[in-house]
N, CA and C atoms as a LAMMPS dump frame, in Angstrom:
ITEM: TIMESTEP
0
ITEM: NUMBER OF ATOMS
225
ITEM: BOX BOUNDS ff ff ff
-5.0000000000000000e+02 5.0000000000000000e+02
-5.0000000000000000e+02 5.0000000000000000e+02
-5.0000000000000000e+02 5.0000000000000000e+02
ITEM: ATOMS id mol type element x y z
1 1 1 N -13.553 426.298 188.748
2 1 2 C -14.656 427.138 188.304
3 1 3 C -15.855 426.33 188.345
4 2 1 N -17.136 426.936 188.407
5 2 2 C -18.341 426.514 188.547
6 2 3 C -19.325 426.692 187.414
7 3 1 N -19.599 425.626 186.801
8 3 2 C -20.586 425.883 185.563
9 3 3 C -22.105 426.431 186.069
10 4 1 N -22.363 427.625 185.62
11 4 2 C -23.519 428.22 186.258
12 4 3 C -24.92 427.871 185.475
13 5 1 N -24.7 427.612 184.123
14 5 2 C -25.8 427.248 183.265
15 5 3 C -25.109 426.506 181.954
16 6 1 N -25.939 425.692 181.61
17 6 2 C -25.711 424.869 180.453
18 6 3 C -24.711 423.723 180.566
19 7 1 N -23.872 423.261 179.741
20 7 2 C -23.005 422.316 179.627
21 7 3 C -21.8 422.837 179.137
22 8 1 N -20.586 422.439 179.613
23 8 2 C -19.216 422.594 179.212
24 8 3 C -18.689 421.339 178.627
25 9 1 N -18.327 421.406 177.245
26 9 2 C -17.786 420.211 176.571
27 9 3 C -16.464 420.624 176.142
28 10 1 N -15.472 419.449 176.175
29 10 2 C -14.204 419.578 175.832
30 10 3 C -13.833 420.062 174.48
31 11 1 N -14.835 419.745 173.53
32 11 2 C -14.747 420.276 172.116
33 11 3 C -15.165 421.536 171.853
34 12 1 N -15.853 422.306 172.666
35 12 2 C -16.264 423.569 172.6
36 12 3 C -15.243 424.506 172.551
37 13 1 N -15.592 425.667 171.829
38 13 2 C -14.797 426.916 171.866
39 13 3 C -15.158 427.794 173.062
40 14 1 N -14.36 428.801 173.42
41 14 2 C -14.811 429.63 174.462
42 14 3 C -14.366 431.095 174.303
43 15 1 N -15.107 431.919 174.94
44 15 2 C -14.767 433.52 175.065
45 15 3 C -14.428 433.622 176.577
46 16 1 N -13.212 434.321 176.899
47 16 2 C -12.971 434.831 178.175
48 16 3 C -13.484 436.233 178.178
49 17 1 N -14.253 436.624 179.213
50 17 2 C -14.748 438.068 179.375
51 17 3 C -13.937 438.61 180.712
52 18 1 N -13.606 439.694 180.671
53 18 2 C -13.309 440.592 181.679
54 18 3 C -13.798 441.871 181.941
55 19 1 N -14.587 442.254 182.879
56 19 2 C -15.436 443.468 182.868
57 19 3 C -16.402 443.462 181.719
58 20 1 N -16.938 442.484 181.315
59 20 2 C -17.789 442.508 180.109
60 20 3 C -17.252 442.757 178.847
61 21 1 N -15.727 442.414 178.689
62 21 2 C -15.166 442.831 177.586
63 21 3 C -14.383 441.615 177.093
64 22 1 N -14.519 441.128 175.717
65 22 2 C -13.894 439.843 175.361
66 22 3 C -12.472 440.164 175.394
67 23 1 N -11.617 439.242 176.146
68 23 2 C -10.104 439.483 176.236
69 23 3 C -9.448 438.235 175.272
70 24 1 N -10.177 437.174 175.143
71 24 2 C -9.663 436.012 174.348
72 24 3 C -10.74 435.175 174.014
73 25 1 N -10.411 434.591 172.539
74 25 2 C -11.196 433.549 172.207
75 25 3 C -10.583 432.623 171.722
76 26 1 N -10.761 431.293 172.154
77 26 2 C -9.913 430.17 171.841
78 26 3 C -10.7 428.772 172.068
79 27 1 N -9.75 427.781 172.515
80 27 2 C -10.464 426.512 172.784
81 27 3 C -9.667 425.969 174.029
82 28 1 N -10.541 424.868 174.574
83 28 2 C -9.796 424.176 175.77
84 28 3 C -8.65 423.24 175.278
85 29 1 N -7.835 423.055 176.387
86 29 2 C -6.837 422.218 176.31
87 29 3 C -6.954 420.948 176.96
88 30 1 N -7.555 421.197 178.064
89 30 2 C -8.078 419.971 178.949
90 30 3 C -9.289 420.438 179.871
91 31 1 N -10.131 419.363 180.116
92 31 2 C -11.429 419.547 181.068
93 31 3 C -11.369 418.516 182.101
94 32 1 N -11.423 418.94 183.27
95 32 2 C -11.439 417.638 184.345
96 32 3 C -12.416 418.116 185.344
97 33 1 N -13.008 416.804 185.972
98 33 2 C -13.819 416.862 186.869
99 33 3 C -13.128 416.116 188.022
100 34 1 N -12.793 416.645 189.278
101 34 2 C -11.996 416.323 190.155
102 34 3 C -10.44 416 189.529
103 35 1 N -10.117 414.971 189.542
104 35 2 C -8.775 414.531 188.809
105 35 3 C -8.773 413.645 187.652
106 36 1 N -10.132 413.584 187.269
107 36 2 C -10.229 412.783 186.004
108 36 3 C -10.608 413.66 184.918
109 37 1 N -10.237 413.181 183.696
110 37 2 C -10.579 413.906 182.366
111 37 3 C -12.07 413.747 182.245
112 38 1 N -12.549 414.771 181.77
113 38 2 C -14.07 414.727 181.525
114 38 3 C -14.462 415.166 179.78
115 39 1 N -15.327 414.615 179.469
116 39 2 C -15.886 415.008 178.025
117 39 3 C -16.788 416.241 178.218
118 40 1 N -17.525 416.236 179.37
119 40 2 C -18.312 417.408 179.557
120 40 3 C -18.684 417.455 180.995
121 41 1 N -19.118 418.838 181.461
122 41 2 C -19.558 418.958 182.887
123 41 3 C -20.763 419.745 182.83
124 42 1 N -21.77 419.39 183.447
125 42 2 C -23.003 419.876 183.55
126 42 3 C -23.214 421.079 184.531
127 43 1 N -24.082 421.812 184.442
128 43 2 C -24.682 422.822 185.324
129 43 3 C -24.703 422.547 186.779
130 44 1 N -24.145 423.374 187.701
131 44 2 C -24.151 423.117 189.099
132 44 3 C -22.89 422.246 189.593
133 45 1 N -21.94 421.944 188.719
134 45 2 C -20.821 421.176 189.071
135 45 3 C -19.518 422.125 188.905
136 46 1 N -18.53 421.66 189.522
137 46 2 C -17.413 422.301 189.432
138 46 3 C -16.384 421.69 188.418
139 47 1 N -15.345 422.3 188.01
140 47 2 C -14.465 421.647 187.07
141 47 3 C -13.101 422.422 186.901
142 48 1 N -12.183 421.673 186.389
143 48 2 C -10.878 422.386 186.294
144 48 3 C -10.686 422.455 184.628
145 49 1 N -9.992 423.363 184.177
146 49 2 C -9.608 423.529 182.817
147 49 3 C -8.42 424.295 182.521
148 50 1 N -7.882 423.822 181.437
149 50 2 C -6.543 424.673 180.865
150 50 3 C -7.053 425.134 179.428
151 51 1 N -6.661 426.497 179.173
152 51 2 C -7.073 427.029 177.874
153 51 3 C -5.77 426.962 177.15
154 52 1 N -6.113 426.528 175.771
155 52 2 C -4.896 426.398 175.084
156 52 3 C -4.471 427.654 174.557
157 53 1 N -3.166 428.172 174.793
158 53 2 C -2.326 429.123 174.401
159 53 3 C -2.755 430.449 175.358
160 54 1 N -3.523 430.289 176.492
161 54 2 C -3.668 431.485 177.462
162 54 3 C -3.768 430.912 178.951
163 55 1 N -2.999 431.798 179.671
164 55 2 C -2.961 431.404 180.957
165 55 3 C -3.043 432.691 182.122
166 56 1 N -3.652 433.746 181.595
167 56 2 C -3.775 434.871 182.326
168 56 3 C -5.309 434.99 182.982
169 57 1 N -5.78 433.928 183.562
170 57 2 C -7.145 434.048 184.28
171 57 3 C -7.067 434.69 185.449
172 58 1 N -7.955 435.811 185.715
173 58 2 C -8.012 436.376 186.989
174 58 3 C -9.374 436.067 187.699
175 59 1 N -9.325 436.283 189.014
176 59 2 C -10.748 436.151 189.921
177 59 3 C -11.809 436.977 189.195
178 60 1 N -12.923 436.509 188.945
179 60 2 C -14.017 437.436 188.378
180 60 3 C -14.185 437.388 186.949
181 61 1 N -13.242 436.838 186.304
182 61 2 C -13.39 436.411 184.943
183 61 3 C -14.514 435.605 184.479
184 62 1 N -15.159 435.695 183.343
185 62 2 C -16.35 434.91 183.006
186 62 3 C -15.786 434.09 181.79
187 63 1 N -16.288 432.726 181.749
188 63 2 C -16.062 432.006 180.358
189 63 3 C -17.321 431.583 179.84
190 64 1 N -17.563 432.009 178.419
191 64 2 C -18.543 431.55 177.71
192 64 3 C -18.152 430.466 176.727
193 65 1 N -18.817 429.419 176.721
194 65 2 C -18.428 428.235 175.637
195 65 3 C -19.519 428.256 174.753
196 66 1 N -19.12 428.006 173.448
197 66 2 C -19.999 427.86 172.346
198 66 3 C -19.473 426.825 171.547
199 67 1 N -20.228 426.262 170.68
200 67 2 C -20.121 425.38 169.46
201 67 3 C -20.354 426.1 168.128
202 68 1 N -19.646 425.665 167.116
203 68 2 C -19.823 426.181 165.897
204 68 3 C -20.387 425.004 164.928
205 69 1 N -21.445 425.119 164.413
206 69 2 C -22.132 423.933 163.714
207 69 3 C -22.474 424.457 162.195
208 70 1 N -21.994 423.662 161.423
209 70 2 C -22.401 423.883 160.027
210 70 3 C -23.66 423.315 159.504
211 71 1 N -24.419 424.053 159.13
212 71 2 C -25.728 423.511 158.688
213 71 3 C -25.921 423.589 157.218
214 72 1 N -26.365 422.427 156.57
215 72 2 C -26.423 422.623 154.954
216 72 3 C -27.68 423.496 154.685
217 73 1 N -27.349 424.147 153.605
218 73 2 C -28.387 425.035 153.175
219 73 3 C -29.5 424.196 152.174
220 74 1 N -30.767 424.718 152.566
221 74 2 C -31.893 423.802 151.931
222 74 3 C -32.445 424.992 151.069
223 75 1 N -33.002 424.512 150.043
224 75 2 C -33.677 425.479 149.094
225 75 3 C -35.233 425.31 149.169
């Protein structure tokens, strides 16, 4: 796959979209750049990945990566 914008991090969660409909939400099992494990892959580079618990990826599917951050409430 090709990273078209932003950065993909191994710790990030993902949404798999098919025809602009969310088909799966989960996390990465592995992220590789060439044959080496990678912690992150930046925009414009190709990468290989395995999705934990899902393997029905088709040509044309889109992956959106996101992180969930907890922020302490301030008064």
